[in-house]
C-alpha positions as CSV (number, residue, x, y, z in Angstrom):
1,X,8.4,37.0,61.6
2,X,5.2,35.6,62.7
3,X,5.4,31.7,62.8
4,X,1.6,31.3,61.5
5,X,2.7,32.0,57.7
6,X,-0.2,31.2,55.5
7,X,0.5,27.9,53.1
8,X,-1.2,26.5,50.2
9,X,-1.6,23.6,52.5
10,X,-2.4,23.8,56.3
11,X,-1.1,20.3,58.2
12,X,-3.4,19.4,60.9
13,X,-2.7,16.3,63.1
14,X,-6.3,14.1,62.4
15,X,-6.4,11.1,65.2
16,X,-7.6,7.8,63.5
17,X,-10.9,6.7,63.7
18,X,-12.6,3.0,63.3
19,X,-15.5,4.1,61.4
20,X,-18.6,2.3,62.9
21,X,-19.8,-0.5,60.9
22,X,-23.5,-1.0,62.4
23,X,-24.6,2.3,60.6
24,X,-24.9,-0.8,57.7
25,X,-28.5,-2.3,58.4
26,X,-26.2,-6.3,57.3
27,X,-23.5,-5.2,59.8
28,X,-26.0,-4.0,62.4
29,X,-25.5,-6.8,65.1
30,X,-21.6,-7.3,64.5
31,X,-19.8,-7.4,67.3
32,X,-15.8,-6.1,68.0
33,X,-14.8,-9.5,68.8
34,X,-16.4,-10.6,64.8
35,X,-14.9,-7.5,63.5
36,X,-11.1,-8.1,64.2
37,X,-11.8,-11.8,63.5
38,X,-9.7,-12.7,60.1
39,X,-11.9,-15.5,59.2
40,X,-15.2,-13.2,59.6
41,X,-13.4,-10.8,57.4
42,X,-12.8,-13.0,54.5
43,X,-16.2,-15.1,55.1
44,X,-18.6,-12.0,54.6
45,X,-16.5,-10.4,51.9
46,X,-18.5,-8.2,49.0
47,X,-18.9,-10.8,46.1
48,X,-21.6,-9.5,44.1
49,X,-24.6,-7.3,43.8
50,X,-27.2,-9.2,45.9
51,X,-24.5,-9.2,48.6
52,X,-24.3,-5.4,48.3
53,X,-27.5,-4.7,49.0
54,X,-28.1,-7.0,51.5
55,X,-25.8,-5.1,53.1
56,X,-26.6,-1.6,52.5
57,X,-30.5,-2.1,52.9
58,X,-32.3,1.3,51.5
59,X,-29.2,3.3,51.7
60,X,-28.8,3.0,47.9
61,X,-30.8,3.7,45.0
62,X,-31.7,1.0,42.6
63,X,-29.8,3.5,39.8
64,X,-26.5,2.6,41.3
65,X,-27.3,-0.9,41.3
66,X,-27.8,-0.8,37.9
67,X,-24.7,1.5,37.2
68,X,-22.7,-1.0,38.8
69,X,-24.4,-4.3,37.1
70,X,-23.8,-2.6,33.8
71,X,-20.0,-2.0,34.3
72,X,-19.9,-5.9,36.1
73,X,-21.2,-6.8,32.9
74,X,-19.7,-4.2,30.0
75,X,-16.1,-2.8,31.6
76,X,-15.1,-4.5,34.8
77,X,-11.4,-6.4,34.6
78,X,-11.7,-7.3,38.1
79,X,-14.2,-9.2,39.8
80,X,-16.1,-7.6,42.7
81,X,-14.1,-8.9,45.8
82,X,-14.6,-6.2,48.9
83,X,-13.4,-7.0,52.2
84,X,-15.6,-5.5,55.5
85,X,-12.7,-3.6,56.8
86,X,-12.4,-1.8,52.7
87,X,-16.5,-1.6,52.7
88,X,-16.5,0.1,55.7
89,X,-13.9,3.3,55.2
90,X,-16.5,4.5,52.4
91,X,-18.8,7.3,53.5
92,X,-17.5,7.0,56.8
93,X,-17.3,9.3,60.0
94,X,-14.0,11.5,57.8
95,X,-16.4,12.3,54.7
96,X,-19.3,13.6,56.9
97,X,-18.7,17.5,56.8
98,X,-21.1,18.4,58.9
99,X,-21.0,15.3,61.4
100,X,-24.1,13.6,60.2
101,X,-24.2,10.4,57.9
102,X,-25.7,11.4,54.7
103,X,-29.5,10.5,54.4
104,X,-30.5,7.2,53.0
105,X,-31.6,7.0,49.2
106,X,-30.2,10.0,46.9
107,X,-27.9,11.9,48.9
108,X,-26.0,8.8,50.5
109,X,-25.9,7.7,46.7
110,X,-24.7,10.8,45.8
111,X,-21.7,10.5,48.6
112,X,-21.2,7.0,47.9
113,X,-20.5,8.0,44.3
114,X,-18.1,10.5,45.4
115,X,-16.3,8.5,48.0
116,X,-12.3,7.8,47.0
117,X,-12.5,4.6,48.0
118,X,-15.2,3.6,46.2
119,X,-14.1,5.1,43.1
120,X,-11.1,2.5,42.9
121,X,-13.0,-0.2,44.5
122,X,-16.2,-1.0,43.1
123,X,-16.1,1.2,39.4
124,X,-19.8,1.6,38.0
125,X,-20.6,2.6,34.1
126,X,-20.9,6.1,34.6
127,X,-17.3,6.5,36.6
128,X,-15.8,5.2,32.9
129,X,-15.0,7.0,29.5
130,X,-17.4,6.5,27.0
131,X,-15.1,8.6,24.4
132,X,-11.8,6.9,25.1
133,X,-12.8,3.7,27.3
134,X,-9.4,2.5,26.9
135,X,-6.0,4.0,25.0
136,X,-5.7,2.3,21.7
137,X,-2.1,1.0,23.3
138,X,-3.5,-0.1,26.1
139,X,-2.4,-3.9,26.8
140,X,-3.2,-7.0,29.6
141,X,0.2,-7.3,30.4
142,X,1.1,-3.6,30.4
143,X,4.4,-3.9,32.0
144,X,5.5,-7.3,29.6
145,X,5.7,-9.0,33.0
146,X,5.1,-12.3,31.4
147,X,7.6,-11.8,28.6
148,X,10.2,-11.3,31.3
149,X,9.4,-14.7,33.2
150,X,12.4,-16.7,33.8
151,X,10.2,-19.1,35.7
152,X,6.4,-19.2,35.6
153,X,5.8,-15.9,38.0
154,X,9.4,-14.7,38.4
155,X,9.6,-11.4,36.2
156,X,13.8,-10.3,36.1
157,X,13.0,-6.9,34.5
158,X,15.9,-4.7,36.5
159,X,19.6,-6.0,36.5
160,X,19.6,-6.8,40.5
161,X,15.8,-7.5,41.4
162,X,13.1,-9.4,40.2
163,X,9.3,-9.9,40.9
164,X,7.9,-13.7,42.4
165,X,4.3,-13.6,41.7
166,X,3.8,-16.3,44.4
167,X,-0.2,-16.8,43.2
168,X,-3.0,-15.2,41.7
169,X,-5.8,-14.3,44.2
170,X,-6.2,-11.7,46.8
171,X,-8.4,-11.0,49.5
172,X,-9.5,-7.9,47.9
173,X,-9.6,-6.9,43.9
174,X,-8.7,-3.6,42.9
175,X,-10.5,-2.0,39.3
176,X,-6.8,-1.1,38.2
177,X,-5.2,-3.9,38.6
178,X,-2.0,-3.9,36.7
179,X,-1.8,-8.2,36.5
180,X,-5.6,-7.9,35.6
181,X,-4.9,-10.6,33.1
182,X,-3.7,-13.2,35.6
183,X,-5.0,-12.0,39.0
184,X,-8.6,-12.8,40.2
185,X,-11.7,-14.9,38.6
186,X,-12.7,-14.2,34.6
187,X,-15.3,-11.2,34.2
188,X,-17.7,-11.3,31.2
189,X,-14.6,-8.9,29.5
190,X,-11.8,-10.7,30.5
191,X,-10.8,-14.6,30.8
192,X,-8.2,-14.8,32.9
193,X,-4.9,-16.6,32.3
194,X,-3.6,-19.4,34.7
195,X,-1.0,-19.9,36.1
196,X,0.0,-23.8,34.4
197,X,2.5,-25.4,37.0
198,X,1.8,-26.5,40.5
199,X,2.2,-24.2,43.2
200,X,5.1,-26.2,45.1
201,X,6.7,-26.7,41.7
202,X,6.4,-22.9,40.7
203,X,7.9,-21.8,44.1
204,X,10.9,-24.3,43.9
205,X,11.7,-23.5,40.7
206,X,11.8,-19.6,41.6
207,X,14.0,-20.7,44.5
208,X,16.5,-22.6,42.1
209,X,16.5,-19.5,39.7
210,X,17.9,-17.3,42.4
211,X,20.2,-19.6,43.6
212,X,21.9,-19.8,40.3
213,X,21.3,-16.0,39.6
214,X,24.0,-14.2,42.2
215,X,23.3,-10.9,40.3
216,X,19.8,-10.9,41.8
217,X,20.0,-9.5,45.7
218,X,16.5,-7.9,45.7
219,X,13.7,-10.0,45.7
220,X,9.5,-9.0,45.8
221,X,7.2,-11.2,47.2
222,X,3.9,-10.4,45.6
223,X,0.9,-12.2,43.3
224,X,-1.9,-11.5,43.8
225,X,-1.7,-10.9,47.5
226,X,0.7,-13.0,49.8
227,X,-1.8,-12.3,52.5
228,X,-3.8,-15.1,50.7
229,X,-1.0,-17.7,51.0
230,X,-1.3,-19.7,53.8
231,X,1.2,-18.7,56.4
232,X,2.9,-21.4,57.5
233,X,3.6,-22.2,53.3
234,X,4.7,-18.7,53.3
235,X,7.1,-19.1,56.0
236,X,8.5,-22.4,55.0
237,X,9.2,-20.7,51.1
238,X,11.0,-17.3,52.7
239,X,13.0,-19.3,55.3
240,X,14.2,-21.0,52.3
241,X,14.8,-17.7,50.3
242,X,16.6,-16.2,53.5
243,X,19.0,-19.5,53.2
244,X,20.3,-17.8,49.5
245,X,23.4,-15.7,49.9
246,X,23.0,-13.6,47.3
247,X,19.7,-12.3,48.4
248,X,19.7,-9.4,50.8
249,X,16.3,-7.5,50.6
250,X,13.0,-9.0,50.7
251,X,9.7,-7.1,50.2
252,X,6.3,-8.6,51.4
253,X,3.7,-7.0,49.1
254,X,0.4,-7.0,50.7
255,X,-2.4,-4.8,50.1
256,X,-4.3,-6.8,53.0
257,X,-2.1,-4.8,55.2
258,X,-4.6,-1.8,54.6
259,X,-7.6,-3.8,53.3
260,X,-8.0,-6.7,55.8
261,X,-5.4,-5.5,58.7
262,X,-7.0,-8.5,60.8
263,X,-5.0,-11.1,58.9
264,X,-1.6,-9.8,59.7
265,X,-2.9,-9.1,63.4
266,X,-3.9,-12.7,63.8
267,X,-1.5,-14.4,66.2
268,X,0.3,-17.2,64.1
269,X,1.0,-14.8,61.4
270,X,2.8,-12.1,63.7
271,X,4.8,-15.4,65.5
272,X,5.7,-16.2,62.4
273,X,6.9,-12.8,61.4
274,X,9.1,-12.8,64.0
275,X,10.7,-15.6,63.4
276,X,11.1,-14.7,59.2
277,X,12.1,-11.0,60.7
278,X,14.9,-12.6,63.4
279,X,16.4,-14.7,60.6
280,X,16.8,-11.7,58.2
281,X,18.3,-10.0,60.7
282,X,20.7,-12.4,61.7
283,X,21.6,-12.4,58.1
284,X,21.8,-8.9,57.6
285,X,18.5,-8.9,55.0
286,X,16.4,-6.0,54.7
287,X,13.0,-7.6,55.2
288,X,10.4,-5.0,54.5
289,X,6.3,-5.1,54.0
290,X,4.9,-2.9,50.9
291,X,1.0,-2.3,51.0
292,X,-0.7,-0.2,48.5
293,X,-2.8,2.6,50.1
294,X,-4.8,5.3,48.0
295,X,-6.6,7.2,50.0
296,X,-6.4,8.8,53.8
297,X,-9.8,7.2,54.6
298,X,-8.6,3.7,54.7
299,X,-5.9,4.6,57.2
300,X,-8.1,3.7,60.6
301,X,-6.6,2.2,64.2
302,X,-6.4,-1.1,63.2
303,X,-4.8,-0.5,60.1
304,X,-2.2,1.6,62.2
305,X,-2.2,-1.3,64.9
306,X,-1.3,-4.1,62.4
307,X,1.6,-1.9,61.0
308,X,2.8,-1.3,64.5
309,X,2.9,-4.9,65.2
310,X,4.6,-5.7,62.1
311,X,7.3,-2.9,63.1
312,X,7.3,-4.9,66.5
313,X,7.7,-8.2,65.1
314,X,11.1,-7.5,63.4
315,X,10.1,-6.3,60.3
316,X,12.8,-3.1,59.0
317,X,10.2,-0.7,57.8
318,X,6.7,-0.7,56.3
319,X,6.2,1.2,52.9
320,X,3.4,2.5,50.9
321,X,3.4,2.3,47.5
322,X,0.0,4.0,46.1
323,X,-1.7,5.0,42.4
324,X,-2.3,8.1,41.3
325,X,-6.0,8.1,39.8
326,X,-8.4,10.7,38.8
327,X,-11.1,11.2,41.5
328,X,-9.4,9.0,44.1
329,X,-6.0,11.4,44.7
330,X,-5.4,13.7,42.5
331,X,-5.1,16.6,44.5
332,X,-1.7,17.9,46.4
333,X,-4.3,18.3,49.4
334,X,-5.6,14.8,49.2
335,X,-1.8,13.3,48.8
336,X,-0.5,15.0,51.7
337,X,-3.4,13.9,53.9
338,X,-2.7,10.7,53.1
339,X,1.2,10.6,53.6
340,X,0.1,12.3,56.8
341,X,-2.1,10.1,58.0
342,X,0.1,7.0,56.7
343,X,3.4,8.9,58.5
344,X,1.8,10.0,62.1
345,X,-0.2,7.1,63.1
346,X,0.4,4.0,60.9
347,X,4.2,4.6,61.0
348,X,4.0,3.6,57.4
349,X,6.6,5.3,55.0
350,X,5.2,7.1,52.0
351,X,7.2,5.8,49.6
352,X,6.1,6.0,45.8
353,X,2.9,7.1,43.6
354,X,2.9,4.9,40.4
355,X,0.5,6.4,37.4
356,X,-1.9,4.0,36.7
357,X,-1.0,1.6,34.3
358,X,-2.1,1.5,30.5
359,X,-4.6,-1.5,31.4
360,X,-7.9,-1.6,29.4
361,X,-11.1,0.5,30.6
362,X,-8.4,2.4,33.0
363,X,-8.8,5.8,31.1
364,X,-10.9,7.3,33.8
365,X,-8.4,6.5,36.4
366,X,-5.3,7.8,34.4
367,X,-3.7,11.2,34.6
368,X,-1.2,13.1,32.2
369,X,2.5,13.2,32.7
370,X,2.4,16.7,32.9
371,X,-0.8,16.6,36.0
372,X,1.8,14.0,37.6
373,X,5.0,16.4,37.5
374,X,2.7,19.0,38.8
375,X,1.8,17.1,41.8
376,X,5.1,15.9,42.0
377,X,6.3,19.7,42.4
378,X,3.3,20.6,44.9
379,X,4.0,18.0,47.3
380,X,7.5,19.1,47.9
381,X,8.2,20.6,51.4
382,X,5.7,19.5,53.6
383,X,6.9,16.0,54.7
384,X,10.5,15.1,56.0
385,X,12.7,14.0,52.8
386,X,12.6,10.3,53.9
387,X,8.5,10.6,53.7
388,X,8.4,12.5,50.6
389,X,7.0,9.9,48.2
390,X,8.2,9.8,44.6
391,X,6.0,9.9,41.7
392,X,7.0,7.6,39.1
393,X,6.0,6.2,35.7
394,X,6.0,2.6,35.2
395,X,7.4,2.9,31.3
396,X,6.8,-0.7,29.4
397,X,10.0,-2.3,28.9
398,X,12.2,0.1,31.3
399,X,10.5,0.4,34.7
400,X,10.1,3.2,37.4
401,X,10.7,6.4,36.4
402,X,10.8,9.8,38.3
403,X,7.9,11.9,36.3
404,X,10.8,14.3,36.0
405,X,13.3,11.7,34.5
406,X,11.4,11.7,31.2
407,X,13.7,12.5,28.3
408,X,11.3,14.5,25.9
409,X,7.6,14.8,25.9
410,X,5.1,15.7,22.8
411,X,2.4,17.5,24.9
412,X,0.1,18.1,22.5
413,X,-0.3,14.4,21.3
414,X,0.7,13.1,25.0
415,X,3.8,10.9,23.8
416,X,6.3,10.7,26.2
417,X,9.6,9.2,25.9
418,X,12.4,7.7,28.1
419,X,15.5,6.0,28.4
420,X,17.4,3.6,30.3
421,X,21.1,2.1,30.9
422,X,20.2,-1.7,31.5
423,X,18.7,-4.6,29.7
424,X,15.8,-6.7,30.5
425,X,16.0,-10.2,29.9
426,X,13.7,-10.2,26.2
427,X,16.4,-7.8,24.7
428,X,19.0,-9.0,22.6
429,X,22.6,-8.4,23.3
430,X,23.1,-6.2,20.0
431,X,20.0,-3.9,21.4
432,X,21.8,-0.2,22.5
433,X,19.6,0.5,25.4
434,X,21.2,3.4,26.1
435,X,20.3,5.0,23.0
436,X,16.8,3.6,22.7
437,X,13.6,5.3,23.3
438,X,10.8,4.1,25.4
439,X,7.3,5.1,25.0
440,X,4.5,5.9,27.4
441,X,1.1,7.7,26.3
442,X,-1.1,10.4,28.5
443,X,-5.0,9.6,28.6
444,X,-6.2,11.0,25.1
445,X,-9.5,13.2,27.0
446,X,-6.4,15.5,28.6
447,X,-5.0,16.5,25.8
448,X,-5.4,19.7,23.5
449,X,-8.2,19.6,20.8
450,X,-5.4,19.1,18.2
451,X,-4.2,15.9,19.9
452,X,-7.4,14.4,20.2
453,X,-8.2,14.8,16.4
454,X,-4.7,13.3,16.1
455,X,-5.0,10.2,18.1
456,X,-9.3,10.2,16.7
457,X,-7.6,9.6,13.2
458,X,-4.3,7.7,14.4
459,X,-6.0,5.1,16.5
460,X,-7.5,2.9,13.6
461,X,-4.4,2.4,12.3
462,X,-3.1,1.3,15.9
463,X,-5.7,-1.5,16.7
464,X,-9.3,-1.6,15.0
465,X,-10.4,-3.3,18.1
466,X,-8.0,-2.4,21.0
467,X,-9.1,-5.0,23.9
468,X,-9.4,-8.2,21.5
469,X,-5.9,-7.0,20.2
470,X,-4.7,-6.8,23.7
471,X,-6.3,-9.7,24.9
472,X,-4.2,-11.7,22.4
473,X,-1.0,-10.6,22.6
474,X,-1.4,-11.2,26.4
475,X,-2.5,-14.7,25.7
476,X,0.7,-14.9,23.1
477,X,3.6,-14.0,25.3
478,X,2.3,-16.1,28.4
479,X,2.1,-19.2,26.4
480,X,5.9,-18.3,24.7
481,X,7.2,-17.7,28.5
482,X,5.7,-21.3,29.4
483,X,6.8,-22.8,26.3
484,X,10.4,-21.3,26.7
485,X,10.4,-22.5,30.3
486,X,10.2,-25.8,29.7
487,X,12.2,-26.0,26.8
């Protein structure tokens, strides 16, 4: 039998390329030394349309900026914050099919609109749906993390695992952020909630809870992004965390490994990671980094270098938790290209792809459960088992469930029902969680006509103003959580 068997997906190893940032007029004189300096990257982040125009010169048409400005005013749940490293992967050499950069004006603008990194990092109004911009059941805190706080910023949802939100900022802001009610700056559409306690008090309270709760063995250290926390402060806290006997796994959550790899390559960070990793190994604690890459275009030599440097410093594993999004990575070709780019050169393990959460104005990104199941099936068999990502649905009040673990699924109305075998911190003892059903909803535009008609009639009964209702519910949830902690 011939070894050359035609397959639906053809594997081809692609050499990583650091895109030429001097193709942008605003960076035409930037040196390699500047580019690889983390402080330069932070200072030169794109925060508004004026800065984007200065960077792009005549590459984009005025229509694009008008589209972007309208989105910023009417739809954006996250403020604009894009590191140069991320902007540089948009319409980069990897996407030049004929080997040349698109011409300035309409041609470049078309390519920019189509770019997968742009589609989720710099959304415009025309990206969003106008029929169903938000699902009727969309909420700002869609996973009810605030309601499960056991200390401010510490979510205890799973029996043995907790999520520590150390800070509310990131080096970059993603349009689809599941913590859009707390993370980042307020936008015209969303007045962000604020952490009430001083950082040192919050961080101490988190450690106190972990010391007195021996059932917790796994701590996800997140935010925001830990790359925005001064390393000396993060290291001092991790040092105390590693002194807690019951803690056996620690995961540092940072999209900046991809969005600003310069941070993780800074000498003080590398040296500090080595110290923390050595203590973790001595205690038998698994110390890993979890990053967030959604497109193969984002993997560059600097990202690979940052990942490999972390592994050399003693990190046990670097894993990727991406988000499944329409127009970004919704085909098996795109997912497999990304997984091979992660594994082949960056030594990052493809771990999870989450279905996009049910936050306001995210319907154009979200996919149906049926489509997610199809994608899981279509990527099987190409990657090693340990590098084959699981596609999961983060079901409210439940947590991660593989997309094929659904209990029942009404495909006409896009309503899926899920079960679990544990109780969260906000469920009373008399709730029989093993028999309860928990619900998730498909995007309405993906449903058959009969299902869309049902939602058209039903939506008015759910919430006349879903966005305002979601805002009020998020605020009430947080206030109740803080009050409980004070008491």
